Every structure is written in C-alpha cells, then in structure tokens.
N, C-alpha and C positions, 0 to 999 in steps of 0.2 A: 582541239588540235586537229588540223586538217592538212592535207597534202595535195599538191598539184599532180596531174597525170604524169608529168615529167619526173617528179620525185618518186612516184610509185614505180615507174618503169625502171629507174635507176636502182631503187631498193630491190626490186625483183632480180635484176642483173647481179647485184652484189650478193644477194642471198644464194643464187646459184653457185657463185664462186666460193663463198665463205661460210655458208650455213646460216643459222639463226643470228640475227643482228640486234643491236641495242644502240640507242641514240642518247647523247648527253649534250646539253647546250653548254658550250664552253663559256666560262665567265671572264675571259680575257687572257692574260698571260701570253705565252709565246705564239699561240695560234689565233689571237684576237678573240672576238666573241662570235663563235661559229657553232652550228650544230655539228657534232662529231659522231661518226658512225663507226662502231667497233663490232667485231665478232662477239656474240654473247659469251660472257665469262672472262673477257679480256679487260673489263673495267669493273672495279669493285665499287658497288653502290653503297654509299655510307648513310648513316642516320641523318645527315644534313641534306640528303638528296630527296627530291619530291618527284613522284611519278605524275606527269601532267597529262598523260594520255598515251594512246597507241597510234602509230602512223605506219601504214602498210603492214600491219600485224607485228610491229616492233615497238617495244616499250620506249618511251621518250622521257628522260629525266632532266632536271636542272636543280641547282642548289636552292635550298630553302630561301636564302637571302635574295637570290636573283628572282625567284618566283614572286617575292613580295612586290617587285616592280612590274612583273609581267602578268599578274593574275587578273588584271582588268582588260586583257587584250585577247583577241582571236589570233592565234598563232598558226601560220601557214608555212609548211615546209615546201620549199621550191628548189629548183636546180638552175644554176647559171654556169656559163663557160668560165674556165679559169681554174687556178690552183687554190684549193682550200687548205684546211689544216693539214700539216704534214703527218699527223697521226691518224687521220680519218681515211677510211677505206676507199672513198671515191677519188682520191687524188690522182692515181694513175689513169683514170678515165678521162682526164682533161676537163672535168666538171667539178663543181662544188655545191654542196648543199647550202641553202641560204634561207634565212628566216624573213618572212614578211609578216607584218602585224597591223592590226587596227584596233582601236578601242571598241569594246562592246557598246552597243547602244544601251540606252536606259532600260528599254524593255528586255533586252538580253540579260542585263545585269540583274534585274528583278527576278527573272526566271531562274537564273543560276543561284541566286541567294535563297530562293524558295525551295530548291532541290538540295541545298546543303544542310 
C-alpha cells in the first residue's frame, strides 16, 4: 500500500482537523467502491476486515472477500477533484480519495510469497 504526495498532504490536513484517522475500502453500496476516511473509532472493524497496510500512518482495511480480488495488486491511494463518498471526511474539501492499482510483477509476487 502506497500513497501519492497529494494523498499524504490531504491526510495530514484531515488529521489536523479530526485527529487519528482510519481508512476502509468501500465494497460498493451507496458510495460506490471508494476508499473511505473516518476518524479513528468511528468505524467498527470486524472479523471479516483485513488490514492491508498503513498509509500516511493510518491503518487501511478492506473486507476479506474484496481482498481476495486485490491481493495481487499494488494499491496506490491518490486524490482527485470531486465529491467522494458522503461519509468520508474529505468530502467538504472538494476532493476525493481514489485508488489506483496495478498487478504485481512476477518478481514482486515471488518476493511477497517468500515473505508470507
């Protein structure tokens, strides 16, 4: 899990306003499939959620079933202009968090499987 400079800048701005943050990759529903940012403690992490890494010193989770599809990709948290999920903290900023991904190379996949 990595993040662009724009994403880190927005995370820092939101942290100043709201304190510690947490991310969860939405699986669809009313806000589409978007990375959602919440104040830490506002989202209950369940047994079916997987911690996939930290981004900007914030934990980033997604559901186990969704992780099955994404586990072979390098996930990058980015920011674009526009309105994101109505429950995500960045909405009033006129920006939204956005996921970019690419498949791991064969060498990266081998390295990851060797460390698991």
